[in-house]
C-alpha positions in Angstrom: -8.3 -9.5 -1.3 -5.6 -7.6 -2.9 -5.5 -3.9 -3.6 -4.0 -2.4 -6.5 -3.6 1.2 -7.4 -1.6 3.1 -9.6 0.3 6.5 -8.4 3.3 9.1 -9.1 6.0 8.9 -6.5 6.8 12.3 -5.0 9.2 13.6 -2.4 7.8 14.3 0.9 8.2 15.5 4.7 6.1 14.4 7.5 6.3 13.8 11.2 5.7 10.8 13.1 3.4 10.7 16.6 6.9 11.3 18.3 7.2 14.4 16.5 10.5 13.2 14.3 10.8 14.7 11.1 10.9 11.9 8.4 11.7 12.9 4.7 11.9 10.5 1.6 12.6 11.5 -1.9 9.5 8.7 -3.2 6.5 8.8 -1.4 3.1 7.5 -2.7 -0.1 8.9 -1.4 -2.6 6.1 -1.0 -6.0 7.3 -2.4 -9.4 6.3 -1.3 -9.9 3.0 -1.9 -13.0 2.0 -3.7 -14.4 -1.0 -5.1 -12.4 -1.1 -8.6 -9.1 -1.1 -6.5 -10.3 -4.3 -4.6 -9.6 -7.6 -6.2 -11.5 -10.7 -4.6 -9.3 -13.9 -3.9 -11.7 -15.8 -1.5 -9.3 -16.2 1.3 -9.9 -13.3 3.8 -12.7 -11.6 5.7 -13.4 -8.9 3.6 -13.9 -11.1 0.7 -17.0 -11.6 1.8 -18.3 -8.5 1.6 -16.6 -7.4 -1.7 -19.8 -6.8 -3.5 -21.2 -4.6 -0.1 -21.2 -1.1 0.1 -19.3 -1.8 3.4 -16.2 -3.2 1.2 -14.2 0.0 1.2 -14.8 1.4 4.7 -13.6 -2.4 5.9 -10.4 -1.9 3.5 -10.1 1.4 4.4 -10.0 0.2 8.3 -7.7 -2.4 7.6 -4.9 -0.3 6.1 -5.0 2.0 8.6 -4.6 -0.8 11.1 -1.5 -1.5 9.2 0.0 1.9 8.8 -0.8 2.2 5.5 -3.7 4.7 5.6 -2.2 8.0 4.0 1.2 7.3 2.6 3.3 4.6 1.4 7.3 5.1 1.3 9.0 3.4 -1.4 12.3 3.1 0.1 11.2 1.1 3.0 8.2 -0.8 2.2 6.1 -2.6 4.6 5.4 -6.2 4.4 2.7 -7.3 2.1 3.4 -4.5 -0.3 5.0 -4.6 -3.6 5.8 -2.1 -6.3 6.3 -2.4 -9.9 6.7 0.0 -12.9 8.7 3.3 -14.0 7.0 6.4 -14.0 3.5 5.2 -13.0 3.9 2.7 -10.1 1.5 -0.1 -9.9 1.1 -0.7 -6.0 -0.1 -3.9 -4.8 -1.4 -4.5 -1.4 -1.8 -8.1 -0.7 -3.8 -10.2 2.3 -6.6 -7.6 3.4 
């Protein structure tokens, strides 16, 4: 399953679990994932539940386990995340 959404990057400051201050000039906030964000590929566990009410909660839980629950730093992209576009970025998260 792939997750795809559009967002505008912004400047952000936050603290990690070790109370270290982190700053970035291009951060995208991950929206609340709904069914229309999900693209079914038929390869993963979540694809079986793509038409279920449980789909959004399962995907959100998987994103939190990967550390993508709240924000994505575009200067430091995690594995499986691609970004395209100029002003409004299209973010695609694969293998959920």
